[in-house]
Each structure stands twice: as structure tokens, then as C-alpha cells.
Backbone as JSON, one array per atom type, in Angstrom:
{
  "sequence": "MYVVGVDLAAKPGNPSGFAVWRGGKIMCWSESSDDERVLEVCRKAELVVFDAPLTESDRPFRRRDEIFRRYAPVLPLTFPGMRELSRRARSLVRRLEVEVYETYPRAAERFISLHGNPVDEHSRDAAICCAVGLAVSEGEAHVFGEPPKAALPKRELSVPVRALTAPPDV",
  "N": [[101.52, 117.86, 95.51], [102.33, 118.26, 92.57], [103.85, 115.82, 90.81], [106.08, 115.28, 88.0], [107.2, 112.52, 85.68], [109.56, 111.86, 83.04], [110.76, 109.73, 80.55], [112.95, 110.29, 78.81], [113.35, 110.49, 74.74], [115.87, 110.3, 72.92], [115.66, 111.64, 70.62], [114.12, 114.31, 69.36], [110.89, 113.6, 68.71], [111.22, 110.37, 68.66], [109.13, 108.3, 70.39], [108.64, 109.67, 73.93], [107.99, 108.92, 77.25], [105.66, 110.02, 79.8], [104.61, 110.44, 82.97], [102.6, 111.34, 85.5], [101.39, 112.81, 88.5], [98.42, 112.53, 89.53], [95.22, 113.22, 91.47], [95.58, 110.73, 93.63], [97.24, 109.01, 91.94], [98.94, 107.4, 89.43], [99.49, 108.88, 86.25], [100.46, 107.38, 82.58], [101.73, 107.86, 80.2], [102.31, 107.5, 77.02], [104.36, 109.49, 73.65], [105.16, 110.6, 70.48], [107.44, 113.62, 70.41], [108.48, 117.05, 70.79], [111.19, 119.03, 71.69], [109.71, 121.41, 73.07], [107.2, 120.15, 73.59], [107.84, 118.66, 75.24], [109.0, 120.24, 77.24], [106.22, 121.88, 77.89], [104.44, 119.95, 79.0], [106.01, 119.21, 81.68], [106.96, 121.71, 82.48], [104.77, 122.61, 84.3], [104.7, 121.54, 87.08], [106.02, 120.69, 90.21], [108.28, 119.29, 90.57], [110.3, 117.18, 88.84], [111.27, 114.56, 87.14], [113.85, 112.93, 85.68], [114.59, 110.22, 83.37], [117.27, 110.39, 82.52], [121.0, 111.14, 81.61], [121.81, 113.45, 83.19], [123.97, 115.05, 84.2], [126.95, 115.83, 82.86], [130.35, 114.35, 81.77], [133.58, 113.19, 81.34], [134.3, 110.78, 81.49], [133.18, 107.19, 81.59], [131.48, 106.54, 83.1], [130.02, 108.3, 85.43], [129.81, 108.94, 89.15], [127.21, 108.56, 89.99], [126.4, 107.13, 88.49], [127.71, 104.98, 89.4], [126.45, 104.23, 91.89], [123.83, 103.72, 90.8], [124.98, 101.89, 89.33], [124.74, 99.36, 91.1], [122.78, 98.59, 91.56], [121.35, 97.72, 88.75], [122.59, 96.93, 85.59], [123.99, 99.49, 83.88], [124.55, 101.93, 80.77], [127.61, 102.83, 79.45], [128.23, 106.68, 79.45], [129.65, 107.01, 77.14], [129.27, 105.94, 74.82], [127.49, 106.74, 71.57], [124.66, 107.3, 71.61], [123.97, 107.85, 73.79], [125.15, 109.75, 74.79], [123.69, 112.07, 72.86], [121.63, 111.71, 74.32], [122.12, 112.62, 76.78], [122.92, 115.29, 76.03], [120.59, 116.59, 74.94], [118.9, 116.18, 77.3], [119.94, 118.11, 79.28], [119.64, 120.63, 77.83], [117.21, 120.93, 77.87], [116.65, 120.74, 80.96], [117.74, 123.28, 81.57], [115.89, 124.52, 80.55], [113.66, 124.59, 81.97], [112.27, 126.71, 85.32], [112.1, 124.44, 87.49], [111.97, 122.05, 89.92], [114.65, 119.66, 89.5], [115.34, 116.1, 89.1], [117.21, 113.26, 88.29], [116.85, 109.94, 87.94], [117.48, 106.44, 87.5], [115.29, 104.0, 85.69], [115.62, 101.33, 85.74], [117.17, 100.82, 87.89], [115.93, 101.87, 89.93], [113.13, 100.77, 90.14], [113.65, 98.44, 91.68], [112.99, 98.9, 94.08], [110.12, 99.64, 93.65], [106.67, 98.95, 93.16], [104.7, 98.91, 90.69], [100.88, 98.98, 90.44], [98.91, 98.35, 88.19], [98.82, 98.94, 84.25], [101.2, 100.08, 82.53], [101.4, 101.08, 79.27], [103.11, 100.81, 77.77], [106.88, 100.2, 77.41], [108.26, 102.66, 77.78], [106.36, 104.47, 78.98], [106.07, 102.86, 81.3], [108.94, 103.5, 82.31], [108.45, 106.06, 82.71], [106.39, 106.59, 84.56], [107.79, 104.7, 86.64], [110.12, 106.76, 87.05], [108.28, 109.25, 88.08], [106.89, 108.03, 90.34], [109.5, 107.75, 91.75], [109.98, 110.86, 92.07], [107.73, 111.05, 94.09], [109.08, 109.99, 96.2], [110.69, 111.89, 97.15], [109.83, 114.03, 97.26], [108.2, 113.45, 99.81], [109.94, 112.83, 101.18], [111.23, 110.73, 101.19], [113.75, 109.46, 100.05], [116.76, 108.57, 98.78], [119.07, 111.33, 98.52], [121.32, 112.21, 96.29], [124.45, 113.15, 94.64], [125.09, 115.9, 92.6], [124.27, 119.15, 91.95], [121.71, 119.12, 88.83], [120.46, 117.23, 91.34], [120.12, 112.77, 91.76], [118.56, 110.43, 92.64], [117.28, 107.72, 94.14], [114.76, 105.5, 95.89], [114.02, 104.64, 99.22], [112.89, 103.18, 100.6], [110.65, 100.47, 99.74], [108.31, 100.93, 97.42], [104.13, 101.24, 96.39], [102.66, 101.87, 93.67], [99.43, 103.43, 92.42], [98.69, 102.78, 89.11], [97.57, 104.62, 86.21], [97.13, 103.69, 82.88], [97.0, 106.11, 80.24], [95.66, 106.23, 76.95], [95.84, 108.41, 75.28], [97.25, 112.0, 75.81], [96.9, 113.85, 78.61], [95.05, 116.59, 79.75], [97.46, 118.99, 80.28]],
  "CA": [[102.06, 117.76, 94.88], [102.35, 118.14, 91.13], [105.38, 115.28, 90.26], [106.1, 114.47, 86.71], [108.4, 111.5, 85.36], [109.91, 111.5, 81.74], [111.55, 109.0, 80.22], [113.5, 111.03, 77.7], [114.09, 109.88, 73.73], [117.33, 110.9, 72.53], [115.92, 112.16, 69.22], [113.38, 114.62, 69.14], [110.15, 113.0, 67.61], [110.61, 109.46, 68.68], [108.48, 108.32, 71.81], [109.04, 109.54, 75.19], [107.18, 108.31, 78.09], [105.27, 110.6, 80.51], [103.71, 110.62, 83.4], [102.19, 112.51, 86.06], [100.57, 112.73, 89.74], [97.47, 113.11, 90.05], [94.06, 112.55, 92.42], [95.9, 109.87, 94.08], [97.29, 107.57, 90.9], [100.03, 108.02, 88.29], [98.64, 108.56, 85.2], [101.02, 107.63, 81.73], [101.6, 107.57, 78.23], [103.79, 107.57, 75.78], [103.9, 110.11, 72.41], [106.58, 111.31, 70.11], [107.68, 114.72, 71.19], [109.72, 117.68, 70.45], [111.36, 119.89, 73.15], [108.92, 121.97, 73.27], [106.15, 119.12, 74.44], [108.43, 117.94, 76.68], [109.02, 121.5, 78.02], [105.13, 121.74, 77.95], [104.24, 118.7, 79.9], [107.22, 119.52, 83.3], [106.79, 123.53, 83.36], [103.34, 123.15, 85.84], [105.1, 120.58, 87.68], [106.45, 121.1, 90.85], [108.82, 118.63, 90.76], [110.43, 116.22, 87.58], [112.47, 113.52, 87.5], [114.09, 111.99, 83.8], [115.19, 109.08, 83.22], [118.29, 110.25, 81.35], [121.46, 111.65, 82.28], [121.56, 115.32, 83.67], [125.0, 116.16, 83.99], [128.25, 115.22, 81.77], [131.15, 113.43, 82.37], [134.55, 112.33, 80.52], [134.64, 109.66, 81.89], [132.17, 106.21, 81.25], [130.45, 106.47, 84.34], [129.54, 108.81, 86.89], [129.7, 108.69, 90.69], [125.69, 108.42, 90.6], [126.54, 105.86, 87.88], [128.56, 103.55, 90.1], [125.4, 103.78, 92.69], [122.74, 103.17, 89.62], [125.35, 99.79, 88.82], [124.67, 98.23, 92.2], [121.14, 97.97, 91.5], [121.22, 97.34, 87.35], [123.7, 97.26, 84.75], [124.23, 101.41, 83.74], [125.26, 102.2, 79.61], [128.3, 104.44, 79.66], [128.09, 107.84, 79.05], [130.54, 107.01, 76.06], [128.0, 105.32, 73.59], [127.14, 107.95, 71.06], [123.18, 107.5, 71.82], [123.58, 108.24, 75.35], [125.93, 111.45, 74.63], [123.08, 112.67, 72.4], [120.37, 111.7, 75.63], [122.74, 113.69, 77.31], [122.67, 117.09, 75.17], [119.3, 116.49, 74.68], [117.93, 116.3, 78.63], [120.6, 119.1, 79.63], [119.16, 121.53, 77.13], [115.93, 121.3, 78.45], [116.82, 121.15, 82.11], [118.24, 124.65, 81.45], [115.09, 125.63, 80.05], [112.93, 124.81, 83.49], [112.67, 126.14, 86.27], [111.05, 123.81, 88.78], [112.92, 120.96, 91.02], [114.46, 118.81, 88.41], [116.38, 114.77, 89.63], [117.98, 112.5, 87.26], [116.91, 108.75, 88.25], [117.59, 105.05, 86.47], [114.25, 103.04, 86.34], [116.07, 99.95, 86.22], [117.22, 100.71, 89.37], [114.47, 102.2, 91.22], [112.27, 99.29, 89.9], [114.01, 97.25, 92.97], [111.87, 99.58, 94.9], [108.57, 100.11, 93.19], [105.61, 98.02, 92.51], [103.28, 99.63, 89.94], [99.98, 98.37, 90.33], [98.15, 98.72, 86.8], [99.67, 98.27, 83.41], [101.37, 100.96, 81.53], [100.85, 101.4, 77.62], [104.62, 100.55, 76.92], [107.76, 100.42, 78.39], [108.15, 104.14, 77.81], [105.21, 105.25, 79.97], [106.45, 102.46, 82.44], [109.78, 103.62, 82.66], [108.09, 107.44, 83.57], [105.66, 106.15, 85.91], [108.69, 105.01, 88.06], [110.38, 108.58, 87.82], [107.51, 109.84, 88.72], [107.6, 107.3, 91.8], [110.94, 108.18, 92.67], [109.37, 112.01, 92.56], [106.75, 110.52, 95.07], [109.74, 109.06, 97.3], [111.72, 112.71, 96.64], [108.86, 115.02, 98.33], [107.9, 112.64, 101.1], [111.52, 112.88, 101.73], [111.5, 108.93, 101.25], [114.42, 108.78, 98.8], [118.43, 108.89, 98.84], [119.45, 112.08, 96.96], [123.09, 112.29, 96.09], [125.47, 113.9, 93.49], [125.78, 117.05, 92.4], [122.92, 119.72, 90.96], [120.92, 118.25, 88.95], [121.16, 115.72, 91.74], [119.98, 111.88, 91.35], [117.36, 110.43, 93.51], [116.21, 106.29, 94.38], [113.56, 105.46, 96.87], [114.83, 104.41, 100.33], [112.4, 101.99, 101.0], [109.71, 99.92, 98.43], [106.84, 102.16, 97.27], [103.62, 100.54, 95.88], [101.86, 102.96, 93.6], [97.99, 102.68, 91.87], [99.11, 103.25, 87.26], [96.67, 104.27, 85.36], [97.47, 103.95, 81.15], [96.72, 106.67, 78.98], [95.85, 105.97, 75.25], [96.36, 109.85, 75.05], [97.75, 112.57, 76.86], [96.05, 114.34, 79.43], [95.42, 118.3, 79.14], [98.38, 119.55, 81.2]],
  "C": [[102.07, 117.0, 93.72], [103.83, 117.71, 90.47], [104.77, 115.16, 88.63], [106.82, 113.28, 86.19], [108.45, 112.0, 84.35], [110.88, 110.6, 81.36], [111.78, 109.24, 78.7], [114.34, 110.76, 76.37], [115.59, 110.44, 74.03], [117.27, 111.68, 71.73], [114.41, 113.13, 69.7], [112.11, 113.79, 68.34], [109.81, 111.2, 67.34], [110.41, 109.36, 69.71], [109.4, 108.33, 73.22], [107.59, 109.48, 75.91], [106.53, 109.62, 79.23], [104.52, 110.21, 82.06], [103.55, 111.46, 84.55], [100.94, 112.24, 87.46], [99.45, 113.03, 89.69], [95.94, 112.39, 90.53], [94.69, 110.76, 92.41], [96.97, 108.96, 93.2], [98.44, 108.55, 90.19], [99.33, 107.39, 86.88], [99.66, 108.8, 84.1], [100.47, 107.25, 80.76], [102.44, 107.57, 77.47], [103.32, 108.21, 74.31], [105.15, 110.47, 72.03], [106.72, 112.83, 70.09], [108.99, 115.55, 70.99], [110.33, 118.23, 71.89], [110.2, 120.34, 73.38], [107.39, 121.4, 73.84], [106.63, 118.93, 75.77], [108.2, 118.76, 78.13], [107.16, 121.82, 78.75], [104.54, 121.13, 79.31], [104.98, 119.37, 81.57], [107.01, 121.2, 82.93], [105.41, 123.48, 84.41], [103.74, 122.34, 86.53], [105.58, 121.41, 88.64], [108.33, 120.57, 91.28], [108.84, 117.33, 89.12], [111.18, 115.33, 88.2], [112.18, 112.99, 85.92], [114.67, 110.91, 84.53], [115.9, 109.39, 81.95], [119.42, 111.05, 82.09], [121.86, 113.09, 82.49], [122.67, 115.89, 83.88], [126.31, 115.43, 82.95], [129.47, 115.26, 82.36], [132.74, 113.22, 81.13], [134.74, 111.24, 80.48], [133.01, 108.76, 81.64], [131.09, 106.74, 81.81], [130.74, 107.7, 84.94], [129.7, 108.81, 87.86], [128.09, 108.36, 90.52], [125.3, 107.24, 89.52], [127.19, 104.68, 89.03], [126.9, 103.34, 91.64], [124.16, 103.28, 92.0], [123.58, 101.79, 89.88], [124.89, 99.38, 90.05], [123.34, 98.0, 91.84], [120.85, 97.35, 89.92], [122.02, 97.6, 86.86], [123.15, 99.08, 83.91], [124.89, 101.21, 82.11], [126.16, 103.32, 80.16], [128.16, 105.57, 78.62], [129.23, 107.93, 77.36], [130.05, 106.5, 75.22], [127.38, 106.42, 72.95], [125.2, 108.31, 71.87], [123.24, 108.03, 73.09], [124.53, 109.28, 75.85], [125.25, 111.99, 74.27], [121.58, 112.4, 73.5], [120.7, 112.96, 75.97], [122.41, 115.2, 77.5], [121.81, 117.44, 75.67], [118.18, 117.33, 76.38], [118.45, 117.47, 79.41], [120.39, 120.46, 79.45], [117.97, 121.65, 77.97], [115.68, 121.36, 79.92], [117.0, 122.73, 82.07], [117.02, 125.34, 81.22], [113.58, 125.7, 81.69], [112.93, 124.83, 84.45], [111.53, 125.76, 87.4], [112.2, 122.6, 88.68], [113.4, 120.15, 90.29], [115.88, 117.54, 88.97], [116.62, 113.94, 88.56], [117.0, 110.84, 88.49], [117.29, 107.83, 87.01], [116.38, 104.14, 86.68], [114.85, 101.71, 86.74], [116.6, 99.72, 87.52], [117.02, 100.98, 90.56], [113.83, 101.45, 91.1], [112.42, 98.18, 91.04], [112.84, 97.62, 94.08], [110.62, 100.16, 94.6], [107.73, 99.09, 92.52], [104.58, 99.43, 92.06], [101.85, 98.63, 89.68], [98.79, 99.13, 89.12], [99.14, 98.75, 85.62], [99.98, 99.76, 82.7], [100.97, 100.74, 80.02], [101.94, 100.44, 77.11], [106.0, 100.96, 77.6], [108.65, 101.94, 78.27], [107.48, 104.77, 78.59], [105.66, 104.25, 80.88], [107.39, 103.31, 83.16], [109.06, 105.45, 83.4], [107.19, 107.32, 84.22], [106.88, 106.03, 87.28], [109.71, 106.74, 88.25], [109.6, 108.92, 88.36], [107.12, 109.15, 90.17], [108.53, 108.12, 92.55], [110.19, 109.98, 93.4], [108.77, 112.03, 93.92], [107.79, 110.44, 95.96], [110.28, 111.1, 97.51], [110.72, 113.78, 97.89], [108.57, 114.85, 99.03], [108.79, 112.22, 101.99], [111.87, 111.44, 102.52], [113.02, 108.88, 100.89], [116.06, 109.55, 98.86], [118.46, 110.05, 97.73], [120.69, 111.92, 96.86], [123.37, 113.07, 94.54], [125.38, 115.25, 93.3], [124.83, 117.82, 91.67], [122.73, 119.18, 89.85], [120.96, 117.37, 89.9], [119.92, 114.57, 91.09], [119.11, 111.42, 92.35], [117.1, 108.58, 93.5], [115.45, 106.35, 95.55], [114.69, 104.94, 98.34], [114.25, 103.49, 100.85], [110.97, 101.73, 99.44], [108.11, 100.62, 98.52], [105.86, 100.85, 96.23], [102.26, 101.9, 95.49], [100.77, 102.57, 92.02], [98.96, 103.32, 90.13], [97.67, 103.29, 86.65], [97.0, 104.79, 83.5], [96.92, 104.51, 80.8], [96.95, 106.1, 77.47], [96.15, 107.32, 74.51], [96.4, 111.03, 75.87], [97.12, 113.62, 77.21], [96.26, 116.04, 79.03], [96.33, 118.41, 80.77], [98.63, 121.41, 81.11]]
}
């Protein structure tokens, strides 16, 4: 299965993290990217997991945030930066024709051990998103919320990671 993890930046041009599952390991990198680049990386995937709010709410916290908050603090959707990130993410998801999930790396990392050193925090969060996608594809994730759904691993995962200094051909 071709799985992609994305740590999406709120603003195009700021660094986003990307990770793909290939050859039995997660390959991750970060790059400044506009929406077309994010779509390019995600379009060939069978499953994409974003570190970004994929649903909106008038309340500070959605039901899925309450679940994530069991494991790590979560910023409220009322913060301007979170609203901006959510708008961008929802716009991208509407343009994708693949299965899409949301996760929160600070919560998911309680279940995931990465073996290898991602280049930076963006590629690390993307690698965690990709590992959550693997758990979803193997039926080893708690999936919750309205579509697009959110997910966290059911059990501890150990995943090899290879950091890339340049994006691979996707």
C-alpha cells in the first residue's frame, strides 16, 4: 500500500513535512510547498494522513480533539493560525480522490517508535502521520469522527525511517 503522511504548514511556502511508505520503511523530508506540490505528493497515494484539522467547528475543540487531548495538549480551533491551517487542509482534501484521515502527532507518538532520525520536526511529524496510515491500512487503528475521519494506533508500532535531504520522485 502506498501511504503518505503530511505535516501541513498553514501558509503555502512555509515548510511542510512529507513521508511516504516505500520498500518497508518510511522516507521523509520537508520542503516549502504550495498547494499544487502537496497535491502532487498525495495524488498517487491510496491513503493520506494529515497533521491538520480536516473538519471545522464553531467551538474551540471538536470531539476528535477531546480524544487527542487524552494523550497530549491540543491547540483550539479558535486560534487564528489553526483556522488558517484548517481552511488550507480542507481545501486540499476536497481536491484529492484518495482515502484521507487526520491525526495529531503529539498524541500518536505515544504509540509509535521511529527508528532513524528525521531531518526536522516537520518530517518527523509527517513520518508519524505515515505510521498512523500504516496502522489504518492494517486494521490496527482506532478510527473515529465524521468524515474525513481521525485515527490513532491501537497498539505500539515500531517503524524504520529514512530521512531524505531532497524529495524523491513521487
